[in-house]
C-alpha positions in Angstrom: 18.4 17.5 20.5 18.8 14.7 18.1 18.1 11.0 19.3 21.3 9.2 19.0 19.4 6.1 18.1 17.9 7.7 15.0 20.6 7.9 12.2 20.6 11.2 10.6 20.6 9.8 7.1 17.5 10.1 5.1 15.2 7.1 4.4 12.9 6.7 1.6 9.2 5.5 2.3 9.7 2.4 0.6 12.6 2.3 3.3 10.3 2.6 6.2 7.8 0.1 4.3 10.4 -2.5 4.7 11.5 -1.3 8.1 7.7 -2.0 9.1 7.5 -5.4 7.5 10.8 -6.4 9.1 9.5 -4.9 12.6 7.0 -7.6 12.3 9.1 -10.5 11.6 12.7 -11.4 10.2 12.3 -11.9 6.3 14.6 -12.6 3.3 14.7 -10.3 0.4 12.3 -12.5 -1.7 9.9 -12.8 1.1 9.9 -8.8 1.6 9.3 -8.8 -2.1 6.2 -11.0 -1.8 4.9 -8.9 1.2 5.4 -5.7 -0.9 3.5 -7.5 -3.8 0.6 -9.0 -1.4 -0.4 -7.0 1.7 1.6 -3.6 1.3 1.1 -3.7 -2.2 -2.7 -2.6 -1.9 -1.6 0.8 -0.9 2.2 1.3 -1.6 3.7 -0.6 -4.6 7.3 -1.1 -5.3 9.0 -3.2 -8.1 11.2 -6.2 -7.2 14.2 -4.5 -8.4 13.9 -1.5 -6.1 13.9 -3.6 -3.0 17.4 -5.0 -2.7 19.1 -1.8 -3.3 16.8 -0.2 -0.7 17.8 -3.1 1.7 21.4 -2.4 1.0 21.0 1.3 2.0 19.2 0.3 5.2 22.0 -2.1 6.0 24.6 0.7 5.3 22.7 3.0 7.5 22.6 0.6 10.3 18.8 0.2 10.2 18.6 -3.5 9.2 21.3 -6.4 9.4 21.2 -9.7 8.0 22.2 -13.4 8.8 23.4 -15.3 5.9 21.8 -18.8 5.7 24.0 -21.6 3.9 21.8 -23.8 1.6 23.2 -26.8 0.0 20.6 -27.0 -2.8 20.2 -23.5 -3.5 22.0 -20.4 -3.4 22.6 -18.9 0.1 20.2 -16.6 1.3 20.2 -13.4 3.5 17.5 -13.2 6.5 17.1 -9.6 7.4 16.2 -8.0 10.7 15.6 -4.7 11.9 18.1 -3.2 14.3 17.2 -1.1 17.5 18.3 1.9 15.3 15.9 0.9 12.6 13.0 0.6 15.1 13.8 3.9 16.5 13.9 5.4 13.0 10.7 4.0 12.1 8.9 4.7 15.2 9.8 8.4 14.9 9.0 8.6 11.2 5.5 7.0 11.9 4.2 10.1 13.7 6.2 12.7 11.9 4.4 15.4 9.8 3.7 14.3 6.1 4.7 16.5 3.4 1.9 17.1 0.9 2.2 15.1 -2.1 0.5 15.9 -5.5 -2.4 13.9 -6.2 -2.3 11.8 -9.6 -5.4 10.1 -10.3 -5.9 9.4 -14.1 -9.3 8.6 -13.8 -10.4 11.6 -12.2 -8.4 13.6 -14.9 -10.2 11.7 -17.7 -13.7 12.4 -15.7 -12.4 16.0 -16.0 -12.3 15.8 -19.8 -14.8 13.5 -20.2 -17.0 16.0 -22.1 -14.6 15.5 -25.1 -15.5 11.6 -25.2 -18.2 9.5 -26.9 -20.5 9.2 -23.9 -21.3 5.6 -24.6 -17.7 4.7 -24.9 -16.7 6.6 -21.6 -19.8 5.0 -19.9 -18.1 1.6 -20.8 -14.8 2.8 -19.6 -16.3 3.7 -16.1 -18.5 0.6 -15.7 -15.4 -1.5 -16.1 -13.6 0.5 -13.5 -16.7 0.1 -11.1 -16.5 -3.5 -11.7 -12.6 -3.5 -10.7 -13.1 -1.3 -7.7 -16.2 -3.3 -6.7 -13.9 -6.6 -6.9 -11.2 -5.1 -5.0 -13.9 -3.9 -2.2 -14.9 -7.5 -2.0 -11.3 -8.9 -1.8 -10.8 -6.6 1.0 -13.9 -7.7 2.7 -13.0 -11.3 2.5 -9.7 -10.4 4.0 -11.6 -8.6 6.9 -13.6 -11.8 7.5 -10.5 -13.9 7.9 -8.9 -11.1 10.1 -12.0 -11.3 12.3 -12.0 -14.9 12.5 -8.2 -15.2 13.1 -7.8 -12.4 15.7 -11.2 -11.5 17.0 -11.1 -8.7 20.0 -7.4 -8.2 19.1 -8.5 -6.1 16.1 -9.9 -3.5 18.4 -6.8 -3.2 20.5 -4.4 -0.4 19.5 -0.8 -1.3 19.6 -1.3 -5.0 18.2 -0.1 -5.8 14.6 -3.7 -7.1 13.9 -5.1 -3.6 14.6 -2.7 -1.9 12.4 -3.7 -4.4 9.4 -7.5 -3.6 10.4 -6.9 0.2 10.3 -5.4 -0.2 6.7 -7.9 -2.7 5.6 -11.0 -0.4 6.7 -9.4 2.4 4.8 -9.0 0.2 1.7 -12.8 -0.9 1.9 -14.1 2.7 2.3 -12.1 4.1 -0.6 -12.9 1.2 -3.0 -16.6 1.5 -2.2 -16.8 5.1 -2.8 -14.6 4.8 -5.8 -16.9 2.1 -7.2 -20.1 4.2 -6.2 -18.6 7.1 -8.1 -17.7 5.3 -11.2 -21.5 3.7 -11.5 -22.8 7.0 -10.9 -20.8 8.6 -13.8 -21.4 5.8 -16.2 -25.0 5.9 -15.7 -24.7 9.7 -16.2 -22.8 9.1 -19.3 -24.9 6.4 -20.6 -28.1 8.9 -20.7 -26.0 11.8 -22.4 -26.4 12.8 -26.1 -24.1 15.8 -26.0 -21.3 17.7 -24.2 -24.0 20.1 -22.8 -25.6 17.1 -21.0 -22.7 16.3 -19.1 -22.1 19.8 -17.8 
């Protein structure tokens, strides 16, 4: 039997990301866009132009509502809040099966075809990518230190917002560490290669 609190309308992954941010606290569209660029943007990206239409869909479906704040020195703004139905839909989605998505990683595709490239030029490309992923890893580790300083034991308590942030951050650190190591290994291998046969 369908839960009457969960609307039957389909919601996009971006919509669920917005619901999740609003489940943490009420936000304006501008603030949602900033959060999508900062915290969520590390693992799920959306353009500014996508957010407002998605908010309109969520509101039409009864998943969010807004409060209009009148301002004298600037345009009025809408503060969005998740509704009970929106929270129920989000909770239902969180543990629903995930449809297998196609994988698209351009750097891995280039590695698969790298035997066609000049080895030293390719090594430079992968060294650059190694530095990029190492820098992102360092950024995540700095965020982790700040989380540990601010929240301490709450990071190990499932059901808390800090724990959820911690879980996503651990995945990001592991991903960036492994990606940087792989890029470094490939750059080193390419740096010593002199022919296509050396890369097999």
